[in-house]
Legacy VTK file of the C-alpha trace (Angstrom):
# vtk DataFile Version 3.0
C-alpha trace
ASCII
DATASET POLYDATA
POINTS 117 float
0.000 0.000 0.000
1.299 3.403 -0.949
1.709 5.955 1.819
2.084 9.711 1.573
3.601 12.330 3.863
1.203 15.121 2.983
-1.790 16.038 0.876
0.289 17.687 -1.833
2.207 14.454 -2.502
-1.067 12.525 -2.630
-2.643 15.023 -5.029
0.422 15.018 -7.301
0.434 11.211 -7.429
-3.284 11.028 -8.314
-2.944 13.861 -10.840
-0.054 12.074 -12.541
-2.067 8.847 -12.809
-5.165 10.618 -14.168
-3.135 12.492 -16.795
-1.324 9.340 -17.914
-4.571 7.352 -17.967
-6.321 10.000 -20.052
-3.470 10.124 -22.545
-3.335 6.336 -22.941
-7.073 5.586 -22.845
-8.229 8.317 -25.227
-6.998 6.539 -28.398
-8.462 3.226 -27.187
-11.875 4.740 -26.542
-11.877 6.721 -29.812
-11.015 3.598 -31.836
-13.693 1.598 -30.026
-16.288 4.307 -30.670
-15.377 4.297 -34.371
-15.751 0.515 -34.537
-19.059 0.662 -32.652
-20.390 3.348 -35.014
-20.402 0.857 -37.890
-23.606 -0.589 -36.418
-25.648 2.581 -37.126
-23.666 4.373 -39.859
-25.031 4.543 -43.397
-23.032 2.041 -45.424
-24.078 1.776 -49.052
-20.602 1.308 -50.454
-18.472 1.332 -47.302
-16.611 4.399 -48.520
-18.240 6.720 -46.020
-17.457 4.565 -42.986
-13.927 3.820 -44.218
-13.181 7.544 -44.520
-13.012 7.594 -40.715
-9.967 5.311 -40.612
-7.705 8.338 -40.959
-9.180 9.954 -37.821
-6.870 11.438 -35.191
-7.516 8.674 -32.649
-4.511 9.702 -30.522
-6.255 12.978 -29.703
-9.734 11.433 -29.448
-11.089 12.710 -32.764
-13.288 10.418 -34.801
-13.965 12.130 -38.109
-15.837 10.537 -40.974
-14.906 12.758 -43.901
-17.111 11.657 -46.773
-19.080 14.555 -48.343
-22.520 13.161 -47.486
-21.823 12.634 -43.769
-23.091 15.957 -42.465
-26.301 15.705 -44.485
-26.961 12.112 -43.370
-26.072 12.819 -39.744
-28.486 15.728 -39.321
-31.338 14.805 -41.685
-34.224 13.010 -40.052
-36.802 10.933 -41.886
-34.549 9.280 -44.447
-34.599 5.552 -45.003
-31.812 3.300 -43.862
-29.114 2.641 -46.406
-29.046 -0.525 -48.453
-25.807 -1.643 -46.823
-27.040 -1.188 -43.254
-30.699 -1.561 -42.302
-29.921 -0.249 -38.771
-28.537 3.075 -40.051
-29.932 6.142 -38.315
-29.228 9.889 -38.296
-27.101 11.079 -35.362
-25.585 7.630 -34.946
-22.937 8.904 -32.530
-25.585 9.789 -29.954
-27.032 6.271 -30.177
-23.577 4.687 -29.879
-22.710 6.856 -26.898
-25.900 5.970 -25.027
-25.515 2.250 -25.690
-21.786 1.881 -25.061
-20.869 4.513 -22.450
-20.458 1.799 -19.813
-17.954 0.018 -22.065
-15.956 3.219 -22.556
-15.915 3.869 -18.810
-14.730 0.288 -18.234
-11.875 0.794 -20.720
-10.822 3.928 -18.836
-11.106 2.264 -15.423
-9.076 -0.747 -16.536
-6.308 1.509 -17.856
-6.449 3.601 -14.641
-6.069 0.516 -12.450
-3.206 -0.842 -14.576
-1.318 2.447 -14.282
-2.089 2.777 -10.570
-0.557 -0.644 -9.902
2.591 0.610 -11.584
LINES 1 118
117 0 1 2 3 4 5 6 7 8 9 10 11 12 13 14 15 16 17 18 19 20 21 22 23 24 25 26 27 28 29 30 31 32 33 34 35 36 37 38 39 40 41 42 43 44 45 46 47 48 49 50 51 52 53 54 55 56 57 58 59 60 61 62 63 64 65 66 67 68 69 70 71 72 73 74 75 76 77 78 79 80 81 82 83 84 85 86 87 88 89 90 91 92 93 94 95 96 97 98 99 100 101 102 103 104 105 106 107 108 109 110 111 112 113 114 115 116
C-alpha cells in the first residue's frame, strides 16, 4: 500500500495517474467508438465509414470525412441505407448511449493498470 507524507504528494500522485490514464485511454476509446459506429452508420458502399480510418484517434477525434456525412447525420426521416438496415441519423448519440459503460470500463481498466505501476 502506498503511503504519503502530505496532501500535496497525494494530489500530485493522483494527478499524474489521471493524466497518464487520459493520454493512454483516449486513443483506445476513440477507436472503439469508431468501430461501434459501424452498427448505425449509413453504409451503401463502405466508402463513407472507411473515410473515418484516418481519424486522429490519438487525440480522441473520430472524423468521418465523406461529403454526405453531415447531411446524413443531421437529416431526419430518411430511409436506412441498403448496406445497413440499422442506419440512423445522429448515430454517434445512439452509440454513446448504448456503449458509455464500455468506454468507462476501458478507462477504469487503464487507470487501475497504471495505478498498480
